[in-house]
N, C-alpha and C positions, 0 to 999 in steps of 0.2 A: 504494500500500500504506500509506504514511504517512497519506495523507488518509483512508483507510478506518479506520485505527486511531484517528485524531483524532475522527472522526465517532462511532465507537463509544463512546469515553470521554465525549463530550458527551451522548450518548443515555443512558448509565448514570447520569450526574449527576442526571437528573430523578427518579430513584427513591431514596427514603430507605431506609437499611438498617432491617431489622425491629428493633423494640424487644426488648430482652432480657427474657425471661420470669422473673419473680420468684416465680411460684407453681409448685406441683408439676404435672407433666403429668397426674397422676391426679385433678386437679380438672376436667378437660375433661368435658363432658356428651355423652352419646350423641346426643341430638337437640339441635340448636342453635337452632331456631326453631319457631314455632307450626305452620308448614306441614308440617313433617316429622311432628309429633305428629298432625296432622289426617289425614295420609296413613296413618300407622300404625294409628290407630283405625278408619279407613275399611276397611283391609285386614282387621283383626280383626272388624269388624262384618260384612263380607262372608262370612268363614269361619264366624262364629257363625250367620248367617242360613242358610247352606247346611246346616249341621248341624241347625238347628232344622227346616228343611224335611224333612230325612231322618227326623227324629224324628216329624214329622207324618205322613209316609208310613207309618212303623211303627205309629203310632196308628190309622190307617185300616185297616191290615192286622189288628190285634188287635180293633178295634171293629166286628166283623162280626156280623150277626144269627145266622149259623151257627157252631157250635162249631169250634174249631181245635186243633191240637197244636203244641207247640214244645219245644225243649230248653232247659234252664236248670240252673244249679248252685245248690245249697242253701247260702245264706250264713248262715242262722241257723235253729235248730229249738228250740222250747220248748213246754211243756205249759201249758194254761190250763183252768180249771174254770168252767163256767156251768150253773146249775140242776142241780148235783150230777152233771154229766156232764163227763168229761175229753176233751179233744181236742188235737191238735197244731197249732201255727202254724208255717208255713214261710215264710222270707224267700227269695225266688228272684231270680236275676239271669240274664237271657238273654244271648245272645252279643253283643248290641248295648249291653249295660250297663243295660237297663231293669229296674227293680225291681218285683216283684210280691209280694203277700202272699196266701197261700192257707191253708186249714184242711183237716184230715183227721181223721176219727173212727177211722181204722184204727190198729191197734197197730203203729206204725212203729218200726223199728230206727233207731239213730243214722245220720242221712243228711247231716250237715254236710259241705259241700264235695264231695258226690257229685253226679254228673250224672243228671238225671231227664228223662224225656219226660212232659210234662204235656198232658192232653187236657181241654178245658173251654171256658168262656166268660168273657170279660172282664166284670167287674161294672160298675155305673154309674160312669163315670169321665170327667171332662172332659180336654181336652188338657193344660191346666196341671197337673192332678193327675197325669196320665200322665208328665209330665216328672219328677215326684217319685217317686211310687209309686202303684200301683192294686191293688185286690183282684181276684183271679182265682178264679172259681168252678170248682173242679176236679171233673171227673167220674171221672177215673182217672189214676193216675200209675204209672210203672214206672222202675226203676233201670236205668241204662245202664252198660256196662263202664267201670271207673275208669281214665281215661287221663291224669289230672292229673299233671304233672311234679313237683308239690309233695308228692304222696302219700308217696314214699319218705323225703322230708325230715321230714314230720310223724311218720312211723313211727320214724324215727331219734331224734327228740325224745322221743316217747312211751316208747320202750324204756328211756330213762334215768331214768324217774320212776315210782315206784309210786303216787304221789299224782296223781290226775287233774287237780286244780286247778293244781298246779305245772306240769304239761305244758301246760295251756291258757295259762298266763301266758307261758311261753317261746315258744309258737307265735304268740302275739300280738306279743311283742317282736321276734321274728326274721322272721315271715312275714306280719304284719298280719292274722292270723286274728281272728275275733270272740271276745270273752271271754264267759263264761257269766254267769248272774245273780248268783252269789256274788261274782265279781270286779267286776262292774258296780256293785253296791251298795257294795262296799268302796272302789273307786276314786272313786266320786262323793262319798262321805262323807269321804274323806281327801284329796281333791284331787289324786290322782296319775294321773288319766285321761290327762293330756297326756304322761305318761312312758310309760304302757303303749301308747298309740296312736302308731304310727310317724309321725314328722314330720321336720322339718329338724334337730331336736335329734339324732336318730339318724343322719341323714345326715352331720352335722358330725363326730360321733364316729367313724363308719366311715371317713370321708374321711381323718381324721388317722391312723387305724390303717393304712390302705392306703398313705398317703403315706410314713410312716416305715418301714414294712416294705419298701416298694419302694426307699427311699433307701439302705437297708443294702446292697442288691445293686447299685444303680445307681451309687453314688459311686465304688467302685473301678474300675468299667468306664469311667466318665467320665474319671477321672484318667489312665487308660492309653490309651484309644482316641479319645475325643472331648471333650477339655477345653474346646473352644469352645462346647459345647452349654449351654443354660440349663436347669438341673435343675428349676426351678419350672415352666417351660413343659412340659417332657417329662413329668414326674411328674404335673403338673396334668391333662394330657390323659389319662394312664393312670388317674388317680383318677376322672375323669369317665366314662371307658369302663366302669370297674368298677361305678360307681354306676348307669349305664344298664342294665347286666345285672341289677343288683339291683332296679331299677325294673321290669324285665320279670318278675322273679320275684314281685314284689308286685302284678303285673297293674295297673300305673298307679294305685296307691293315691293318692287326691287330694292329701293334705297332703304326701306324699313327692314327688309329681310337681311340686307348686309349688316345693318346696325344690330339686329337681333343676334345674328351669328357672332358678331364681335362681343356682344354682351355675354352670350353664353360661353364663349371661349374665355372671356375675362373672368367669369365666375369660376370656371374650371381651373384656370391658372391661379386665381386667388386661393382656392381650396387646396391646390397642390403646391403652393409656395413658388409659383413660376412668375417671372416678370410679366406684368400686365400691359403697361403702356409701352408698346414696342411695335416697330414696323413688321416684325415677324407675325404678330397677331393680325395685322391688316392683310398681309399676304395670305395667311391661313384662311381667314374669313372670306376674302375675295375669291380665292381659288375654289373653295368649297361651293360658294354661291354660283360661280360660273359653271362648275362641273355639273351641278344639279339642274341649273337653268341656263343653257347656252345662250339664250336670247338676251341675257343680261349684258353680253359683250357689246350689244348695239343699243342698249338702253341708256339714254343720255343722263337721266336722273341717277341711275346707278353709278355711271362713270364719274359724274360730278361729286357724288357722295363719297366715293373712294378718294378723289383728289382732296376733298374737304378734310377727311380724317388724316390723310397724309400730311397736309400742312399744319393741322393741329398737333400731330406728333412731332413735326419738325420744330414748331414753336416751343413746345414743352421741353424738347431736347436742348435747345440752344439759348432760349431767352433767359437773361439773368433774373435773379430774384428781385421782386418789387413788392411794395405794399399791396395788400389784397385788392383794393379798389383800383389802384394804378395798373396792376397786372390784368385785371378784368377789362379795363378800357383799352389797354394796349393790345390785348388778345383779340378783341373784336375788330380793331382797326387793322391790325396786321393780317388777319385771316381774310378780311375784305380785300386788301391789296393783293395778297397772294393769289386769290381766286380770279382776279380781273383778267389776266391774259388767257386763262383757261376757259372761263365762261364765254369770252368774246371769240374763242375759236369755234364755238357752237352757236352762239346767239350774237347778232350784230348790234343790238340796240344799246345806245348810251345816252344818258341825260345826267346833268349834274344832280338831279333829284335822287340819283342812286345812292348818294352819300347819306341820305336820310335813313337808308336801310341799316346803318351802323347803330344809331340809338334805338331803332325799332327792334333790332336783334337783341340788344341788351334788355329791353323791356319785355320781350316776348316770354321770358321765363316766368314772369308774374302774370302776364296777360292771358296766356293759354290756360292755366288752371282756373283763373278767374272766370273766363267765358264758359269753360266747361261746367263749372259749378253753377253759373247763372242759368245755363240750359237745363241742368238737372232740377233747378228750382222753378223753371218755367218763365224766366225773365231773360231769355236769350236775345231780345231785341234792344237791349239797353244801349248798345253802341252803333245801332244801325244808322243813325243820323250822320255819323262820321264817314261811313262807307258811301252813303248817298252823296255827301259833300265831296269826297275824294274823287269818285268816279265822274262827277259832273265837270271836272276840270280836264281840259285837253292838254297833255304834256308833250311838248315838242322834243324830238330826239334826232340823233344822227345814226347812221349805220356804219359799223366798222368791224370787219372780221380780222382776227389775229392771223397774220400770214403763216403758212405751214412751216417755213424755215424758222420763224421766230418762236412759234409754239414748240417745235422740236428742240430748239436751243434752250428754251426756258425749262422744259421738262428735264433735259440733261443736266442743267445747272442745279435744278431742284434735287435730283438724285445725288449729285456730287456733294451737295450741301449737307447731306446726312453725315458725311465724314469730315468735311471741311467747314468749320464754323464761320470763317470770314465770308464764305459764299452765302450763308444764311442772311447776313446783313446786306450783302450786295443785292440779293433778291428783293429785300424790302425797298432798297433805293430804286432798283430797276422797275418794280411794279408801281412804285410811286410816280416815277417818270412816265410810265405807261399811261397812268390816269391824267397826268398833266398834259400830255400830248392829246388825249381824247378831249379834255376841256378846251384846249386851244382850237381843235378842229370844230368843236361844237360852237364856239364863239364866232369863228370865221364863217361857218355855214349859216348861223342864225342872224348875224348882224352885218354881214358884208354882202 
């Protein structure tokens, strides 16, 4: 027995005790080597390829010589005029998420978010175009019974507003519904499109609301029955569950889905002691989203949301510490500047009124839960007079697209700035100059 004990001690002496960690456990990375990343991307590519194959089978089904019928929901409806003749344009989405545009000369009633049976033939359309959207030549269409679970919620919103535009705004804010032409022009010229379109910004506000409301009831129970439980783990899981049901309500709206994936990964990372605020988590969430839904690659809302999170992470990585209020103000201003060259690559509209979006973004964290609470109490029309006043003003604007070479250079510098901190501050100066140039162009066009 003594000999066995002596032998064991001699064996243990060969092993050095582990070094004491001086860094936070939350600096640990999810993947620790290149092989794990390669395996992850291989899995994502396999899932992506499988979904692309399913899309190709759908393309073959639609791209037949003979006419066919299918069911689709109307995502957008508007009128156009050509050669003094008016007709309706309908944006359709089938059960697999494929987008089609069709036209009708019939005097159609409002059909947005209604279910239709469409009979006709697919227009000339390649497979790559099919992945984005195609024109469908409609021979006949008929409305189907309204079975949408969001219809009662939309009616509940509409019943609180005598002004149609105000109801449309809140349906967009709460349910990710499409906005009409009036709101689209106003949001483009004032730069508040990112506020109206549901994204990670809204998920963050809703998550905080759910967390604190749950904490009020959870804390007394925890103190009395289960003081050993971790409130952040329990309530974090509850918040994620609530956001998942909201994601189902939004029917997997792309930018909110990306935000939900990042939130879910963030919770897993927090639970596992892995670094949360990192570019790796953005890559993981974006890759999983695109693998599951290949159409996200062409969704501008999803693309802009990814860029938005990228620049937020870049700001958090390099910006020196400031007082809380100063940090909050600088954060909103810098993210606004960073997104300028990117947004103008996709949307050309510019007006000096877009700078108003900075204080609006700051106030939205209080405004969103306030109007949500007012609607629950039946007083949703409190701020309608503001929207009526705002939409009554015609805002002048100019059109400017970011050139492709400038956009590519800007993205390259943005990626390099992850490693090189001076480039981060150069990007701030560059994007500031970008807006100065736009203001000069606006003045020259408007007053010369």
